[in-house]
C-alpha positions in Angstrom: 77.2 148.1 130.6 76.9 144.4 128.6 73.3 144.2 129.4 72.5 147.6 128.8 73.8 146.9 125.6 72.1 143.6 124.5 68.0 144.8 126.0 65.3 145.8 124.3 64.5 148.4 126.9 67.7 150.3 126.7 66.2 153.7 127.2 65.8 152.6 131.0 69.7 153.1 131.0 70.4 156.4 129.9 69.6 158.0 133.7 72.5 155.8 135.1 75.2 156.1 131.6 74.8 159.6 132.2 75.1 159.6 136.1 77.7 156.9 135.3 80.0 158.8 133.0 79.8 161.7 135.6 81.6 159.3 137.9 84.3 158.1 135.3 85.0 161.1 134.8 85.6 162.5 138.1 87.9 159.2 138.4 89.9 160.1 135.3 88.3 156.8 134.1 88.3 157.1 130.2 87.7 153.8 129.7 85.0 153.1 131.1 83.5 157.2 130.2 84.2 156.0 126.6 82.2 152.7 127.3 79.0 155.2 128.5 79.7 157.2 126.0 79.5 154.6 123.5 76.4 153.2 124.7 74.7 156.2 125.0 75.9 157.1 121.3 74.0 153.9 120.1 71.2 154.1 121.8 70.7 158.1 120.6 71.3 157.0 117.7 68.7 154.2 117.5 66.3 156.8 118.8 66.6 160.1 118.4 65.0 161.2 121.3 66.4 164.3 123.2 66.1 162.3 126.4 68.8 160.2 124.6 70.4 162.7 122.7 70.9 164.8 125.8 72.9 162.5 127.9 74.8 161.3 125.1 76.0 165.4 124.7 76.7 165.2 128.4 78.8 162.5 128.0 81.3 163.8 125.4 81.0 166.8 127.6 82.4 164.7 129.8 84.7 163.2 127.5 86.4 166.4 126.1 87.0 167.2 129.5 89.1 164.2 131.0 90.9 165.0 127.3 91.7 168.3 128.5 89.3 170.0 125.9 87.6 172.8 127.6 85.5 174.5 124.8 84.7 170.9 123.6 83.0 170.1 127.0 81.6 173.6 126.9 79.9 173.3 123.7 78.5 169.4 124.7 77.2 170.6 128.0 75.6 173.6 126.1 74.1 171.0 123.8 73.1 168.7 126.4 71.1 171.3 128.2 69.2 172.7 125.1 68.0 168.9 124.8 67.4 168.2 128.5 65.3 171.0 128.1 63.5 170.3 125.3 63.2 166.9 126.7 61.4 168.3 130.1 64.1 167.1 132.2 65.3 169.6 134.7 66.9 167.6 137.4 69.3 165.6 134.9 69.7 169.7 133.2 70.3 170.7 136.4 72.7 168.2 137.1 74.9 169.1 133.6 74.5 172.9 134.0 76.9 171.8 137.7 79.3 170.2 135.7 79.5 172.7 133.1 80.9 174.7 135.3 84.1 172.8 136.1 
């Protein structure tokens, strides 16, 4: 994650970070999950693009699930699905929908 936070081409790390957030959530690893969410948040903040905002919302949904905040998780996953649809990323949207079903 250190490498992704220091490079100019940070948009390349967005899809792997979204997947890593799910992996860490499944392992209940809130420390690394939080690091993913933090980096995704910084990237989303610097770009404002839906293809970055959607994965950030996904990571926030995963974080909410790990912390037992189911309603917040649902809201974040729904926001992520909307943004990923807007960005034209059907595979990522489907993965987020799958996680929302959890």
